[in-house]
N, C-alpha and C positions, 0 to 999 in steps of 0.2 A: 368527523361528526356527521357527514352526509350519509343518507341512506344508500343502500346498494343500487337503487334504481334512479338516483339523482347524481348530478355532477359533483365531483370532489373539487375542493379548492386546490390550487397548486401547492400550497403549504402542506395540506393534508396528504397529497400524493407523495411529496418529498419525504415527509415524516414516515409514511408507510414504507417507501423504498429504503430509507435509511435503516429501518428496523429489519425488514425482510432480507435485504440483499447483503447483510453481513454474513449470511450462511449459504447463499446461492448466487451464481453468476447473473449479471444484469448487463444488457446492452442491446444493440440493434441499430436502428436508424436514428439519425439526428433529426428530430422533428421539432420545429419551432414555428411560431407565428410569423406573419409578414414583417413585423416591426422588430425582428430579432436584433439586428445591428444597431437599432436606435435604443434598445432596452438593455442589452447585455454588453458586458466588457469581458476581456479575458479573465479578469479576477473574479467576476460574478459567475462566469461559466465554470471556472475551476471549482468554485464552491459547490455548484450544483452537481458536477461530475463526482465530487467527493461524497456528497450526500446520497447520491444514487449508487455509489460503489461500482462504477462502470468498469466492466471487465473487457468488453470488446465493442467495436463499432463496425457498421457496414459502410465501407468507404465509397460505395457507389450511390448511396441514397442522399438526397437533398444536397446536390452539388453546390447550390447557392450558399448554403451555410458553410460547407467544407471549404469553398473558395474564400469565404470571408475569413475563416480561420487561417488560411494560407497567407492572407494579406496582413493579419494582425501580427505585430512584432511582440514577442513575449520571451523574456529571459534569454536574450542573445540568439534568437531564431524565430521561426514562425510558430504561431500558436498551434497550428495543425501538427507540426513535428513534436511539440511539447506534449500534446495530448497522447500521441502515439507512444511516447516513451513512458507514460505513466498509467496506461491501461492496465487493469489487473493489480496485483500486488507487486511491490518492488522494495526489497529489503536492502538497506544501506548500512554498512558498519561504519560508525563515526568515530569510535574510540575503542581501543583494546589495551588493557594494562595487565602486566604480570607483576604481582606484589608478593612480598613474603607472606606465608600462610600463618595460621595460628600455631602450628607445630613446626619444629625445626626442619623436618623432613618433607615439607610440602610448600607449594606455591599456590596463590590464588589468582585465577584469571578472571578479569571482569571485562565484559564487552557491552557497548552501547549500540543498539540497532534501532533504526527508524523504518517504519513502513511508509515510504514516500509515494507509493502508488495510490490509485483511487479505490482499490478494493482490498478485501481480505484474502488470505489463502483459505480455500474451501476444504482442503483435505488435511487430515491430521499429519503433521510433520514435526520433526525434531531438529533442534540446533545442536550439532555435535562438534566438539572441538577435538581435533586430531593433532598429535605431536609425535615427534620422533626423538628417541633418546640418543645419547652419544654412541651407544653400542649398536644403533641401527634399528632397534625394536620400535614398532609403532604402537601407540596407545590411543584411546579415545575416551571421552566422557560426555555425557549428555548435559547440555547447559539449559535447555528448555524442552519440555516434552509435548507441548501442544501450542502451536502458534496461530490457531484459527481465530483467536480473540484479539489478535494484533491488528486493530483497526487502522484505517488510512490516517496518516499523520501521527500515529502513536509512537512513542519512544519507549523501548524496553531496555532494562539493564539486567543482563544475565551473568551468572558467574559460576565457577566451578573450582574444585580443588584438584591440583595435580601433585601426585606423590613424586618426590625426587628419587631418581634412580640410586641404587646401592652403589 
């Protein structure tokens, strides 16, 4: 709501980054005020990094904050290491099932995938399932044709039909 020549509120900035950075990389230096350690926790920092869709960070800038992250314990390690593991997008397959298909000569494959990273994938990409038949022949089918809209924290269920070999 602020004019371009006036200061934005932090919430307005985060809302703008949340909107814009779903399509473009975002990152750089970790810049925070003097009272960062008194104001933020690992949980609140993760939420901000997700809203900003952080793709990369400059590991040489503001060592005081980065050292704070190294001191914070988070999910069985340092918060600094945690952040490094989740920069950009990170797709995790949580479940894969092969079920009988609608026709007698086919199977249905269903896969649950979560983007656990802070950012989206910015380039168009496909999720392709490959399989090998008993005779050694390789086949593939596209389960998803555009993953750029898979936001941080989103869970996708994709599926495809596999014809049974003759």
